[in-house]
matplotlib code that plots the C-alpha trace (Angstrom):
import matplotlib.pyplot as plt

x = [165.3, 165.3, 167.1, 169.2, 169.0, 171.6, 171.0, 173.1, 171.3, 172.4, 171.8, 170.2, 167.4, 167.5, 167.3, 166.8, 166.7, 163.6, 162.6, 160.2, 156.9, 157.5, 160.9, 159.6, 156.7, 159.0, 161.2, 158.3, 156.9, 160.3, 160.5, 156.9, 157.8, 160.5, 163.6, 166.3, 167.1, 170.5, 171.2, 174.8, 176.0, 178.8, 176.5, 176.8, 174.0, 173.0, 172.1, 169.8, 167.1, 164.9, 164.4, 162.4, 161.0, 159.8, 159.4, 158.8, 161.5, 163.0, 166.1, 167.3, 170.9, 173.0, 176.4, 177.5, 180.6, 181.5, 181.7, 183.5, 180.4, 177.8, 174.6, 171.4, 167.8, 167.6, 170.5, 173.0, 176.6, 177.8, 181.3, 183.3, 186.8, 188.7, 191.3, 194.3, 194.1, 197.7, 196.9, 193.9, 196.0, 198.6, 195.9, 194.2, 197.5, 198.1, 194.6, 193.6, 194.1, 191.1, 188.9, 187.9, 185.0, 186.3, 184.4, 185.1, 182.6, 182.4, 179.4, 177.1, 178.3, 179.6, 182.5, 182.9, 186.5, 185.9, 183.2, 180.9, 177.3, 177.0, 176.0, 172.2, 173.0, 171.8, 174.4, 176.9, 179.6, 182.0, 185.6, 188.9, 191.1, 191.1, 192.5, 189.2, 187.4, 187.3, 185.4, 187.0, 186.7, 186.0, 185.6, 187.1, 184.8, 186.3, 183.8, 185.1, 182.3, 184.7, 187.1, 186.9, 186.2, 189.6, 191.3, 189.3, 190.2, 193.9, 193.8, 192.1, 194.9, 197.6, 196.0, 195.8, 199.4, 200.7, 198.5, 197.3, 198.7, 196.3, 193.3, 191.4, 189.9, 186.9, 185.6, 181.9, 181.1, 182.6, 183.4, 186.3, 185.5, 188.4, 187.9, 190.2, 192.0, 189.9, 186.6, 184.2, 180.5, 181.1, 183.0, 180.2, 177.4, 179.2, 179.8, 176.0, 175.2, 177.4, 175.9, 172.4, 173.6, 172.7, 174.5, 175.8, 173.1, 170.5, 172.3, 171.4, 173.3, 172.5, 174.4, 175.4, 179.0, 182.5, 182.3, 179.6, 181.9, 182.9, 179.2, 179.0, 181.9, 180.4, 177.3, 176.2, 173.2, 174.6, 172.7, 173.3, 171.5, 171.3, 172.5, 175.8, 179.3, 179.8, 182.9, 181.0, 178.4, 181.0, 181.3, 177.6, 175.5, 172.2, 171.2, 167.9, 165.9, 165.1, 165.3, 161.7, 162.6, 165.4, 163.2, 160.0, 161.6, 164.6, 164.1, 160.4]
y = [-11.2, -14.8, -15.4, -18.4, -19.7, -22.2, -24.0, -26.3, -29.4, -30.8, -28.2, -25.8, -27.4, -30.7, -30.7, -33.8, -35.8, -33.9, -30.8, -28.5, -27.9, -24.1, -24.5, -26.9, -24.6, -21.6, -23.5, -24.6, -21.1, -19.7, -22.2, -21.6, -17.9, -19.0, -18.9, -21.6, -23.7, -25.3, -27.9, -27.4, -30.1, -32.4, -35.3, -37.6, -38.1, -41.4, -39.4, -36.8, -38.9, -38.3, -34.7, -36.0, -39.2, -37.9, -34.2, -33.7, -31.1, -31.1, -28.9, -27.4, -28.4, -30.2, -29.2, -32.3, -33.5, -29.9, -29.0, -32.0, -33.2, -31.1, -32.6, -31.3, -32.0, -35.1, -36.8, -36.2, -35.4, -31.9, -32.2, -34.2, -33.9, -36.9, -37.4, -39.6, -42.9, -42.5, -39.2, -40.8, -43.6, -41.2, -39.1, -42.1, -43.5, -40.2, -39.8, -43.4, -43.3, -45.5, -42.6, -41.4, -42.7, -42.8, -43.1, -42.2, -41.2, -41.8, -39.5, -42.5, -45.0, -44.6, -46.8, -47.3, -48.1, -48.2, -49.7, -46.6, -46.1, -42.4, -41.6, -42.0, -42.9, -45.7, -47.6, -47.9, -50.6, -51.8, -52.3, -53.0, -50.8, -48.3, -51.0, -52.9, -49.9, -49.7, -46.4, -43.0, -41.1, -37.5, -37.0, -38.3, -37.9, -38.0, -38.1, -37.3, -37.2, -37.7, -34.9, -31.2, -28.8, -27.1, -30.4, -31.1, -27.7, -28.3, -31.7, -30.0, -27.4, -30.1, -31.9, -28.8, -27.8, -31.3, -32.1, -28.7, -29.0, -31.9, -31.4, -29.0, -30.0, -28.3, -28.6, -29.2, -29.1, -32.5, -33.7, -33.0, -33.2, -33.5, -32.9, -32.2, -28.9, -26.1, -27.7, -25.8, -25.2, -21.6, -22.6, -25.0, -22.6, -19.8, -22.1, -22.7, -19.1, -18.2, -20.9, -19.5, -15.9, -15.0, -12.0, -11.9, -9.5, -12.1, -15.0, -16.0, -18.6, -20.1, -22.5, -23.3, -24.4, -23.6, -25.4, -22.9, -19.8, -20.2, -19.8, -16.7, -15.1, -15.1, -12.9, -10.0, -12.0, -14.6, -16.0, -18.1, -18.7, -17.4, -20.7, -21.1, -20.5, -16.8, -16.6, -18.1, -15.3, -12.8, -14.3, -13.6, -10.5, -11.7, -13.8, -15.6, -18.1, -20.6, -21.2, -20.0, -16.8, -16.2, -16.9, -15.1, -12.0, -11.4, -13.1, -13.2]
z = [206.2, 207.5, 210.8, 211.9, 215.4, 216.6, 219.9, 222.0, 223.2, 226.7, 229.4, 226.9, 224.9, 226.7, 230.5, 232.7, 229.5, 228.1, 226.2, 227.8, 226.0, 225.9, 224.3, 221.7, 220.8, 220.5, 218.0, 215.9, 215.9, 214.8, 211.9, 210.9, 210.3, 207.8, 210.0, 210.2, 213.2, 213.7, 216.4, 217.5, 219.9, 220.9, 220.3, 217.3, 214.7, 216.4, 219.5, 218.1, 216.5, 219.6, 218.4, 215.4, 216.9, 220.3, 219.9, 216.1, 216.0, 212.5, 212.5, 209.2, 209.9, 212.5, 213.7, 215.5, 217.4, 218.3, 214.6, 213.3, 211.5, 209.7, 208.3, 206.7, 207.6, 205.5, 207.2, 204.4, 205.3, 204.3, 205.7, 208.3, 209.8, 211.2, 214.0, 213.1, 214.9, 216.0, 217.7, 219.5, 220.8, 222.2, 224.0, 225.5, 226.7, 228.5, 230.1, 231.0, 234.7, 235.6, 236.7, 233.3, 231.2, 227.6, 224.3, 220.7, 218.0, 214.3, 214.1, 213.6, 216.1, 219.7, 220.7, 224.5, 225.7, 229.5, 231.7, 231.5, 230.5, 230.9, 227.3, 226.5, 222.9, 220.7, 218.5, 221.4, 220.9, 223.6, 222.3, 224.1, 221.9, 219.0, 216.8, 216.8, 215.2, 211.4, 211.2, 210.9, 214.2, 214.8, 218.5, 221.8, 224.9, 228.4, 231.2, 234.7, 237.3, 240.2, 239.3, 240.2, 237.4, 238.0, 237.5, 234.3, 233.0, 233.7, 231.9, 228.9, 228.8, 229.0, 226.0, 224.0, 224.8, 223.8, 220.7, 219.7, 216.2, 215.5, 217.8, 220.0, 223.4, 224.9, 228.5, 228.6, 232.3, 233.6, 230.1, 227.8, 224.1, 221.7, 217.9, 214.9, 214.9, 213.3, 214.4, 216.7, 217.0, 216.0, 212.8, 211.9, 212.5, 210.7, 207.7, 207.5, 207.9, 205.0, 202.9, 203.6, 203.2, 206.8, 208.1, 211.7, 212.9, 211.9, 213.6, 217.2, 219.3, 222.7, 224.9, 228.5, 228.5, 227.4, 224.1, 223.1, 223.3, 219.7, 218.8, 221.0, 219.2, 215.7, 216.5, 218.5, 219.5, 222.0, 224.9, 228.0, 231.3, 234.8, 236.3, 234.3, 235.6, 236.2, 234.1, 231.1, 231.3, 230.4, 226.9, 226.0, 225.4, 226.9, 229.9, 229.7, 231.6, 228.8, 225.1, 224.7, 226.6, 224.1, 221.0, 222.1, 223.6, 221.3, 218.0, 217.1]

ax = plt.figure().add_subplot(projection="3d")
ax.plot(x, y, z, "-o")
ax.set_aspect("equal")
plt.show()
C-alpha cells in the first residue's frame, strides 16, 4: 500500500532558507518507492518554485495558504477558498497598529500593505490599500517580530472570537495567518488522502508550529522536533531530529 507524507516547509523542510541534503535525498527516495509527497505550507504558490528550480523536488500535491489553496504537481488548481474583501478590511483596521507587517495573498501574488520585506517570495507587489487589489484573496499574513508570543497568541484569539464565522486565524511562531473558515492544512491533506484512497494509518505528517496541529490530528503518524515549543509536542506522537530521520526510521 502506498503511503502519503505531508511536510510543512518553513522550520521543517526549510531551515535558514535552505533544504538539507539528507532531507532532500530522503524525500526523493520516498517518492522513488511509489509514495506520495505533499507540501503543506502557509506559503503561496509563487513562493514554492525554489523546490523545483533549486532542489529538484517535485511534490505530488501542494496544500498552500494553510489549506485555502490546493494544487497538483503540474501547477493546476484543484480548489481554492476566498476571504471576503469587507472582512479583510475590518481585520486590518483592527490590527494595524504600526508594529505589524501586513501582507495578503491571492495564492499567486503577494501584496504588501506595510513597509516590510520579511517574505522571501517573488511576485511581491506594494499597495496602499485592499481596494487597489483586483485579485481574490485567500490569506492575510501578520508578521510581529517585536511582540511576545503570548501577545501574538492573544491577538490571534481576539481575531477568531470576533470574525470566527468567516475566517480562522493560526499562530505560526511570530506570524498570524488568517484564512477562510474551514480551511486548514489538515483538511487539505485529508482531502488529498481521500482522493488517493490513502487510509490514515498510511498517512504521515510533520511540522513545527501551531498551524500544523490540524495535520497532526488526522493521523496516528504525526511528527515534530525536539526544538519546538514544549506545549506543541503534546499534539504529536513522535519527536524526531529532522525530516530525513522521520522518513528513514518511521516510513521507509
